Steps between C-alpha positions, in 0.01 A plus 500: 500500500644833403594744772423876507659711226834638586577714202510865557460589134204667336184291435574487119853364547380248756228373277749467207762342723777739410745695731361842579741796544248628772520861377228710652235609425529312170760235429716542189413152368141607454602836354717330239215266410273804451245386750364659822677370809224370740721588805619301796196469726405138556139395436317270734247231435145617487321317782136398484323439829214251553244655723260307724131518429280752670140622505596791282459517120862426433529134613722203426286434198616829344869445618709329234682190624867423411566220256759229568704290265311568167623721232283717268558279204406177685178663619398618152322178403164434320168423672314204374157665518605805288747324270762777561819443310778565759759566235290760339402676821856499632616713209330798657575459867858408549699822574593538868717736689776369732597834646526517878335814641406637835148471635254791481516750787194468719484728803313245703639248738429178308566285812221676692245555215585282212156516332488876541836530330380271214185707448698822503733358228201364301319837518814685397570306183135484404474873537797545278336302225179684541681832475666379183153413345369842612808671378723388206262227383176683564410535126503116465333414835229758490409436132366151605440518873139613501403238241647206684356277766827476690754762415860522646403745770237252631747224476751689716239611749328152528752224420339163430762236489456170309671300780862571390747780547621585150276803458591642842872468433458654160325800650785526751760489220332782301419706809852491642641596159266793483607618845863474399433690180318784656746535786808442288591210738721251326480257790122485458534441131749214565249367755240485236728272295531260788127503558458446120694167539263394792197602295614287199548198729148549647365533141674177401353325801154624395543380138586152628167479698206392286255696707702828468678485174223676299356707778466886489754535772766310303442698183493828704830410654652439157368831368614698803856353459474586130422867592798494727719369216373782276550774747841353601605427140878537446530434127501121519118482444439233766129609493475347146605159635277538801207584277519166327396328822218757548372433146500127574286557810256715302470234229457215748231694698303577174309815412198427721717539808555864403155612414435664836632526856865498583574305181386799296722733702803279431444475135456873454815556717738312272345442158671792337825365616421162351440666161821710539705194586356296207599784257853515648537123476333470162251249626120466452299633793245255640259799569415514134329159523119511443407389849697780661346757260157371574570543874580870443166554321317315775669725761370809325137369513546423872624847585210646313253286696653607833510873413878510471514563129748745343478555128865603502603172676278309248694653213835412658373145559404467133825633384691261733350204323678608176815624667534148657512373141817707417759261635334207297500723190867560545576131533300404185650792308854391588426144391360609164780753432771252590357209305658386172154418366252762374220425740275728306175385653631532853644841416160631365309352791732656762498826314122513517488425871767766576313766299173410686673535840659830386164635398343407826777668697477810281125520575549467864770761496259742334222425750725554803641819348146622443407410864806679621390817308179515702701580814544842367124573494368751750277252693712197479187275513586324174845415622366365834276268303801393290721407796214345713622344819848638491665790676557804278873518533545124441267511203716779338809296550341179361365687196831668419716191552250281314526737199884472525477112509256490210715717291805282571296188416372632163860600406620153604225329287593733204863379529373145480300574190810662336694191588244266355479704179876544440643207692686706774466787737578851353453683832750790535491477873637147518858602507428769760332249727819291499716806577292585793537158662828608662715257682206269586540321157867426573393228747329185416129599524228277640285612210673430176290701260564834666778704664254581781482874481166469677589613855867581570582636154198725433567856614528622853152429619451334836401139489149591645442738201596218261265263679213734462576547126524133423182424695282773338640473147397128526856391451561684178824673605718330225641639178441348148602137477843387366514231240 
């Protein structure tokens, strides 16, 4: 068994197993490598306490239990009842942090009031997530909150566990990360990485349990961790790999599980990122399948019956059905263009489908623009009817971003039509997109069809701003395709 570390070098040199010159504040080894020296302060293991049950709301049921002797990979197995493919699911949930970090500071004597300390911690990280939803991510959350049976604010205020801890640990991970981001506290950010590893292990445990594998709580945990990956993205696009597991869960659960309730909230929270990821990977998106499109139409009828209808939201829902087809159009176009055979019938059929989708998207864009123009009227009654059950500010954001996404989608489809007609892409922006990819493309990317300019390489916008744009443009934040 290894003893305590005795090296006095900086953390980077210790990790690389090289001799450090111990120059302060930054060692010369790190300076020569052109990296930021992390310093000499040793980090301690993050300690998780098991609290005894009490009569209060935070009981042993809500307190995650430590796992012993089983790795994340061994726990990620299939359930017989749901026919889960463990190898398929494991592609999305296998990144874990091994950083050792100090525990969160809680100004309560844990030995005297353990449950009180746990509740204080839980309240703190849940409030940080709620503040994020009401702040940076408000345009996304408020656009759907009033039309959902169980929005994220209700989930945070009234948690309903499925009998496992994955969702709770995922919330802790995201909440602690937000606390660290807002306070500029690197230790809290490092702590969130340690908690991420624990959350992934709990998620793997849930996936191996037939009664939990396809539950709302399991999918929620996966999505929350996906949001964490997006907001904590470092250019390696781990969120793309993570989304593979999320997509598998959606497909195995089926569209009926997302018609209403918590399932509907989960689908709306991540579907734009599913389209975005499919475009980046050059893969067909399962959301274009007829059964998923039919579910969207059924949802609109249900909202009208419940008095939650929004004509603006209905237009966006209609447009999404054709936007979800864009990744599939890209795959088919590449197949035809790269084929040595003429494939004339296939070319004509695909051209007709792309033109039909383009016309639908153009019509929706005109309707949203016309509705947006009514906001300038003196009374504003017409615009209120147009937005329906949606806050004014969120409706404006949804309308403007939707127009941006529709415009991008129409240009994308036009590029496909040009490629089908001439056999290749003639987009003048293709080379520029490659130039803007920066140093990210120099590393072996997880997604082979793109240099991943999606988050780290696009401008100086904070990740929260990028998150809102991707969500409300329905995933259409990509340039013309490259052939």
